[in-house]
C-alpha positions in Angstrom: -91.1 3.9 -15.5 -88.3 1.8 -16.4 -89.2 1.5 -19.9 -89.1 5.2 -20.3 -86.4 6.4 -22.6 -84.1 9.2 -21.2 -84.4 12.6 -23.4 -82.0 15.1 -23.8 -83.3 18.5 -25.4 -86.0 16.0 -26.7 -83.6 13.3 -28.3 -84.9 9.8 -28.4 -82.1 7.9 -26.5 -82.6 4.5 -28.4 -81.1 5.9 -31.7 -77.9 6.0 -29.9 -77.7 2.3 -29.2 -75.5 0.2 -31.3 -78.2 -2.7 -32.7 -77.4 -5.9 -31.4 -78.5 -9.7 -32.1 -79.1 -12.7 -29.5 -78.1 -15.0 -32.4 -74.8 -16.0 -34.0 -74.0 -14.3 -36.8 -72.1 -15.6 -39.9 -68.3 -14.3 -40.1 -67.7 -12.3 -43.0 -63.7 -11.8 -42.6 -63.0 -9.9 -45.9 -65.5 -7.4 -45.0 -64.4 -6.7 -41.7 -60.6 -6.4 -42.8 -62.1 -3.8 -45.0 -63.5 -1.9 -42.6 -60.3 -1.7 -40.3 -58.4 -0.6 -43.3 -61.0 2.0 -43.7 -60.1 3.6 -40.2 -57.3 4.7 -42.1 -59.1 7.2 -44.5 -61.7 9.7 -43.7 -64.6 8.5 -44.8 -66.5 4.7 -45.2 -69.5 4.9 -47.1 -71.5 1.3 -47.0 -74.4 1.9 -49.9 -76.5 -0.5 -51.0 -80.5 -1.3 -51.4 -82.4 -2.0 -48.3 -81.8 -5.6 -46.5 -78.3 -6.1 -47.9 -77.3 -6.3 -44.2 -75.2 -2.7 -43.7 -76.7 -2.1 -40.4 -75.9 -5.7 -39.3 -72.4 -5.7 -40.8 -71.6 -2.4 -39.0 -73.0 -3.4 -35.8 -71.4 -6.8 -35.8 -68.1 -4.9 -36.4 -68.6 -2.3 -33.8 -69.2 -5.3 -31.2 -66.1 -7.1 -32.0 -63.7 -4.0 -30.7 -61.8 -5.0 -28.0 -63.2 -3.0 -24.9 -59.8 -3.2 -22.9 -57.7 -1.8 -25.8 -56.8 2.1 -25.4 -56.4 2.2 -29.2 -59.9 1.2 -29.9 -62.0 3.7 -31.1 -64.9 5.3 -29.2 -67.9 4.5 -31.2 -70.6 7.2 -31.6 -73.7 6.1 -33.3 -76.9 7.7 -34.6 -79.8 5.7 -36.2 -81.2 8.5 -38.5 -84.7 8.8 -39.6 -86.6 11.4 -41.6 -87.4 14.0 -39.1 -83.8 14.4 -38.3 -83.5 16.8 -41.4 -83.5 20.0 -39.5 -79.6 20.8 -39.4 -79.4 21.5 -35.9 -81.7 18.5 -34.8 -79.1 16.6 -37.0 -76.2 18.0 -35.3 -77.7 18.0 -31.9 -77.7 14.2 -32.5 -74.7 13.8 -33.8 -72.6 15.8 -31.1 -74.6 14.5 -28.2 -73.4 10.9 -29.7 -70.0 11.9 -29.6 -70.4 13.4 -26.0 -72.0 10.4 -24.5 -68.6 8.5 -25.3 -66.4 11.2 -23.7 -69.0 13.0 -21.3 -68.4 16.8 -21.3 -66.7 16.8 -25.2 -69.1 18.6 -27.0 -71.4 20.1 -23.8 -69.9 23.8 -24.6 -71.2 23.2 -28.3 -74.6 21.9 -27.4 -75.3 24.5 -25.0 -74.5 26.7 -28.1 -77.2 25.0 -30.2 -79.6 25.1 -27.5 -79.2 28.8 -26.8 -79.6 29.6 -30.3 -83.2 28.9 -29.5 -85.5 29.6 -32.6 -82.8 31.5 -34.8 -80.7 29.1 -37.2 -77.1 29.5 -35.6 -73.8 29.4 -38.0 -73.3 25.5 -38.1 -70.1 26.0 -39.6 -69.0 27.8 -36.1 -70.1 25.1 -34.4 -68.3 22.6 -36.6 -65.1 24.7 -36.6 -65.2 24.5 -32.7 -65.8 20.7 -32.7 -62.6 20.1 -35.4 -60.5 22.3 -32.7 -61.8 20.2 -29.7 -61.0 17.0 -31.5 -57.7 18.0 -32.6 -57.0 18.7 -29.1 -57.5 14.9 -27.8 -55.3 12.1 -27.9 -58.4 9.5 -28.5 -59.8 8.2 -31.7 -63.7 8.4 -32.6 -66.0 6.7 -35.0 -69.0 8.6 -35.8 -71.5 6.2 -37.1 -74.8 7.8 -39.4 -76.9 4.9 -40.1 -79.6 5.3 -42.6 -78.3 8.6 -43.8 -80.3 8.2 -47.1 -83.2 9.8 -45.1 -81.6 12.9 -45.2 -82.7 15.3 -48.0 -81.8 18.8 -46.9 -79.0 20.8 -49.0 -77.8 22.7 -45.5 -77.2 19.0 -43.7 -75.0 17.7 -46.4 -73.4 21.3 -46.8 -72.3 21.0 -43.0 -71.3 17.3 -43.5 -68.8 18.1 -46.4 -67.2 21.0 -44.6 -67.0 18.6 -41.8 -65.1 16.2 -44.3 -62.8 18.8 -45.7 -61.4 19.6 -42.4 -62.0 16.3 -40.6 -59.1 16.1 -37.8 -57.0 12.6 -37.6 -58.8 11.8 -34.2 -62.3 10.9 -36.0 -63.5 8.8 -38.4 -67.2 8.9 -40.3 -69.1 6.2 -41.5 -72.2 6.2 -43.4 -74.8 3.5 -44.1 -77.0 4.4 -47.0 -79.3 3.1 -49.5 -78.4 5.5 -52.3 -75.0 7.6 -52.8 -75.3 11.0 -50.8 -74.4 14.4 -52.6 -70.9 14.5 -51.2 -67.9 15.3 -53.3 -66.9 11.2 -53.7 -64.7 11.7 -56.7 -62.6 14.0 -55.1 -62.5 11.6 -52.1 -62.0 8.8 -54.1 -59.0 10.8 -56.1 -57.4 11.8 -53.2 -57.6 8.4 -51.4 -59.9 9.4 -48.8 -63.0 7.0 -48.9 -63.6 3.5 -48.6 -66.4 2.2 -50.4 -68.5 -0.8 -49.5 -71.0 -1.5 -52.2 -73.9 -4.2 -53.2 -71.6 -6.8 -54.6 -69.4 -6.8 -51.6 -72.7 -7.4 -49.2 -74.2 -10.2 -51.4 -73.6 -13.7 -49.5 -71.6 -16.3 -51.3 -73.1 -19.8 -51.5 -70.8 -20.8 -48.8 -71.9 -18.2 -46.6 -75.9 -18.9 -47.6 -74.9 -22.6 -46.3 -73.6 -21.2 -42.9 -76.5 -18.6 -42.5 -79.2 -21.5 -42.9 -77.5 -23.9 -40.8 -76.0 -21.9 -38.2 -78.2 -19.1 -37.6 -81.7 -20.3 -39.1 -81.2 -24.2 -38.1 -81.9 -25.2 -41.2 -79.8 -27.8 -43.0 -80.3 -28.2 -47.1 -78.2 -29.7 -49.9 -75.6 -28.4 -52.0 -77.9 -27.7 -54.9 -80.6 -26.1 -52.8 -78.1 -23.8 -51.3 -77.0 -22.7 -55.0 -80.4 -22.2 -56.1 -81.4 -20.3 -53.0 -78.2 -18.1 -53.5 -78.8 -17.4 -57.3 -82.6 -16.8 -56.7 -82.0 -14.3 -53.6 -79.1 -12.9 -55.5 -77.6 -13.1 -52.3 -79.8 -10.6 -50.5 -79.7 -11.1 -46.8 -83.1 -10.2 -45.9 -84.5 -12.7 -48.9 -82.4 -15.3 -47.2 -83.5 -14.6 -43.7 -87.3 -14.8 -45.0 -86.6 -17.9 -46.8 -84.9 -19.5 -44.0 -87.7 -18.8 -42.0 -90.3 -20.3 -44.6 -88.2 -23.2 -45.2 -88.1 -24.4 -41.2 -90.0 -27.7 -41.2 -90.7 -27.8 -44.9 -90.0 -31.1 -46.2 -90.0 -30.3 -50.0 -87.9 -26.9 -50.1 -87.7 -27.4 -53.9 -91.8 -26.6 -53.9 -91.0 -22.9 -52.2 -87.9 -22.0 -54.4 -89.9 -22.7 -57.2 -92.1 -19.6 -56.3 -89.2 -17.2 -55.7 -88.3 -15.4 -58.5 -88.7 -11.7 -59.9 -88.0 -8.6 -58.1 -86.9 -8.1 -54.9 -90.1 -6.5 -53.8 -92.1 -9.7 -55.0 -90.0 -12.0 -53.3 -90.1 -10.0 -50.0 -94.1 -9.8 -50.0 -94.1 -13.3 -51.3 -91.9 -14.5 -48.5 -93.2 -12.2 -45.7 -96.8 -13.9 -46.3 -94.9 -17.4 -46.2 -93.6 -16.2 -42.7 -96.9 -15.0 -41.2 -98.7 -17.9 -42.3 -96.2 -20.3 -40.1 -96.8 -18.5 -37.4 -99.5 -18.7 -34.5 -102.6 -16.7 -34.9 -101.9 -14.8 -31.7 -98.1 -13.8 -33.0 -99.5 -12.7 -36.5 -102.0 -10.2 -35.1 -99.1 -9.3 -32.7 -96.8 -8.4 -35.7 -99.2 -7.2 -37.8 -100.7 -4.7 -35.3 -97.4 -3.5 -33.8 -96.1 -2.9 -37.5 -97.3 0.9 -36.9 -94.7 1.3 -34.4 -91.2 2.5 -34.7 -89.9 1.1 -32.0 -91.8 -0.8 -29.4 -91.5 -1.9 -25.5 -93.9 -4.2 -23.8 -95.7 -1.9 -21.8 -96.2 -0.1 -25.1 -97.6 -3.1 -27.1 -99.9 -3.8 -24.3 -101.6 -0.7 -24.2 -101.8 -1.0 -28.1 -103.3 -4.3 -28.1 -104.9 -4.3 -24.9 -103.2 -7.1 -23.6 -100.5 -8.2 -20.9 -98.3 -10.7 -22.5 -96.2 -8.7 -24.7 -93.2 -9.1 -23.2 -93.4 -13.1 -23.8 -94.0 -12.4 -27.6 -91.1 -9.9 -28.0 -88.9 -12.8 -26.4 -90.5 -15.2 -28.4 -89.9 -13.3 -31.8 -86.2 -12.5 -30.7 -85.7 -16.5 -30.0 -87.1 -17.3 -33.5 -85.1 -14.5 -35.5 -88.1 -13.2 -36.7 -86.7 -9.7 -37.6 -87.0 -8.5 -34.5 -83.8 -6.0 -33.6 -83.2 -5.0 -29.9 -82.2 -1.5 -29.0 -80.7 -1.6 -25.9 -78.9 -4.2 -23.6 -81.6 -4.9 -21.0 -84.2 -5.8 -24.2 -86.4 -3.4 -23.4 -86.9 -1.6 -26.4 -87.0 -3.2 -29.8 -87.7 -2.4 -33.5 -88.2 -4.6 -36.5 -86.2 -4.8 -39.8 -87.5 -1.8 -42.0 -88.4 -3.7 -44.8 -90.0 -6.3 -42.6 -92.0 -3.5 -40.9 -93.2 -2.3 -44.1 -94.4 -5.4 -45.8 -96.5 -5.8 -42.2 -98.0 -2.5 -42.7 -99.2 -2.7 -46.0 -100.6 -6.4 -45.0 -102.4 -4.6 -42.2 -103.8 -1.8 -44.6 -105.3 -4.6 -47.0 -106.5 -6.8 -44.0 -107.4 -4.6 -41.0 -107.4 -1.4 -42.5 -110.2 -0.1 -40.1 -108.3 -0.8 -37.1 -105.1 1.1 -38.2 -106.8 4.4 -36.8 -107.8 2.9 -33.7 -104.0 1.6 -33.2 -102.4 4.8 -33.8 -104.9 6.6 -31.1 -104.0 4.4 -28.4 -100.1 4.5 -29.3 -100.7 8.7 -28.7 -102.4 8.2 -25.6 -99.6 6.0 -24.4 -96.6 8.1 -25.6 -98.6 11.6 -24.1 -98.8 9.5 -21.1 -95.4 8.8 -20.8 -94.2 12.7 -21.6 -93.1 12.0 -25.3 -95.2 14.4 -27.0 -93.6 14.2 -30.1 -94.7 10.5 -31.0 -97.9 11.0 -29.4 -98.3 14.0 -31.9 -97.0 12.1 -34.6 -99.3 9.1 -34.0 -102.4 11.3 -33.5 -101.7 12.7 -37.2 -101.4 9.4 -38.7 -104.6 8.7 -36.8 -106.3 11.3 -38.6 -107.3 12.9 -35.0 -107.0 16.6 -35.9 -108.7 17.8 -32.7 -106.0 15.8 -30.4 -103.1 16.5 -32.7 -104.0 20.1 -32.6 -104.3 19.8 -28.5 -100.9 18.3 -28.3 -99.2 20.8 -30.8 -100.7 23.6 -28.8 -99.6 21.6 -25.3 -96.2 21.8 -26.8 -96.3 25.3 -28.1 -94.2 27.0 -25.0 -91.1 24.4 -26.1 -91.6 25.0 -29.7 -91.3 28.9 -29.2 -87.8 28.2 -27.8 -86.5 25.3 -30.0 -85.2 24.3 -33.4 -88.4 22.2 -34.0 -89.4 24.5 -36.3 -89.1 22.4 -39.9 -90.8 19.2 -37.8 -93.8 21.2 -36.5 -94.5 22.9 -39.7 -94.5 19.4 -41.5 -97.0 18.2 -38.9 -99.4 21.2 -39.1 -99.1 20.6 -43.1 -101.0 17.4 -42.5 -103.6 18.7 -40.9 -106.8 20.2 -42.5 -106.5 24.0 -43.2 -109.9 24.7 -41.5 -108.6 22.9 -38.3 -105.9 25.5 -37.9 -107.8 28.3 -39.1 -110.3 27.5 -36.2 -107.8 27.9 -33.4 -105.7 30.8 -33.1 -102.9 29.4 -31.0 -102.2 27.1 -33.6 -102.4 29.8 -36.3 -99.5 31.4 -34.7 -97.5 28.4 -34.0 -97.8 28.0 -37.8 -96.9 31.5 -38.4 -94.0 31.3 -36.1 -92.9 27.9 -38.0 -93.1 29.7 -41.4 -90.8 33.1 -40.1 -87.1 31.3 -41.1 -88.5 30.3 -44.8 -91.4 32.1 -46.0 -92.1 36.0 -46.9 -93.9 38.1 -44.5 -97.0 38.0 -47.3 -97.3 34.3 -46.4 -97.3 34.7 -42.7 -99.3 37.7 -42.5 -102.7 35.8 -43.3 -102.2 33.1 -40.8 -101.9 36.2 -37.9 -105.1 37.7 -39.6 -106.8 34.1 -39.0 -105.3 34.1 -35.5 -107.2 37.4 -34.8 -110.2 36.3 -36.6 -110.6 32.9 -34.5 -109.8 34.8 -31.2 -112.5 37.2 -32.1 -114.9 34.3 -32.7 -114.0 32.4 -29.5 -114.6 35.8 -27.7 -118.2 35.9 -29.1 -118.9 32.3 -28.4 -117.4 32.0 -24.8 -116.8 35.8 -23.6 -115.8 34.0 -20.0 -113.5 31.7 -21.6 -110.1 32.6 -20.4 -108.5 31.3 -23.5 -110.1 34.0 -26.0 -108.0 36.7 -24.1 -104.7 37.2 -25.8 -103.6 38.1 -22.6 -104.3 34.2 -21.6 -101.5 33.0 -23.9 -98.0 32.5 -22.8 -96.0 35.4 -22.3 -93.9 34.3 -25.6 -97.1 33.8 -27.7 -98.4 37.0 -26.4 -95.4 39.0 -27.6 -95.7 37.1 -31.1 -99.4 38.4 -31.4 -98.9 42.1 -30.2 -96.2 42.2 -32.7 
């Protein structure tokens, strides 16, 4: 189907898209000048709390690059999430992003990572090869890692440090993050190898706030209100956007501003409430119920809400500038701004908590029908539908056995009740396999015994059932069983 995301080794294609906006954005020439200057260094670090416009700044800057200029760097973009903590998966994304900008550039390295299957390949060799490949090129490359704060595995940080230490002139690295990563920033500063863009530089000035309200939000305000709005939000871009949505059509803006004070969390909750209150009932329902999705498409939302007008609603939200970010040029996939989605999910739990499980189940079925088993499994677990989650993991077990997805699968299984796993021999074997790289044999052995016990119980209960015979397991699983 047209909206299907093409996968390469289970990679989500929308994570490679540079976010775009259909609306005019305020020009911030002092920041774009900084970013241009940073290209002469090894690393650009954009670090600020959520909602200060880090991704918007980077994507706007990237979209401004002249397309026909041979000196324009080739931009490889990855929007990271927590599942990318697995080192091999992280570098699969990074290398694939580079490869999409210069087809074939990283093909041997990607093939090598895939060939390693369940073992942990020596990443240093992969990075050495990448450095050597880039050194031989004449093109310039820019690797953007957005939301790097979700990465917590030391192995990923160490591999990135190694790359930075030996970074070729042909590559510049950019990180957008809510918190400083554990990189040798002091050393990089001393060497003049890092450009840092911090919260104070990302705060909007009163002049930028006035331009933003007028040109982006369509709200004309007097100077004293602009000064007050800037002071109360401290130039916080997401707060200003929510405030602008709340002020549209308001004849008494000072009344609303009087309520906007306190922490960013309080301001966010208050303004999201204001924005929702001003939307038609159907739009409110759409926003709240689709907030469980990390990425949205019309057919996915139609299946989730059992309706047929999701494309119209998505286009309405995009035109209204209600925190909907298109993920591709054809406007087929979108996402909500992370802070906005978080506030919507909290409100959904408060107002329709009983519906959340059903919504996740519908999402799980849609993703499974499209062949996206990772997303299907994640939503089944979020729904608390343990039998379905177990079925999906078992369905994926042949792939899991020959991949580097063990950490992800282990995290899934750790959210499933132990008694569910112990009742299913194949699930016990999958869990034992995921523990192989990180736990001693004494920890793994009980799961193998549980698998044997569950298999014998199934044999007694259903002697003619082919799944009760170890020989009915896939060859790779049978080998594990026999070992």
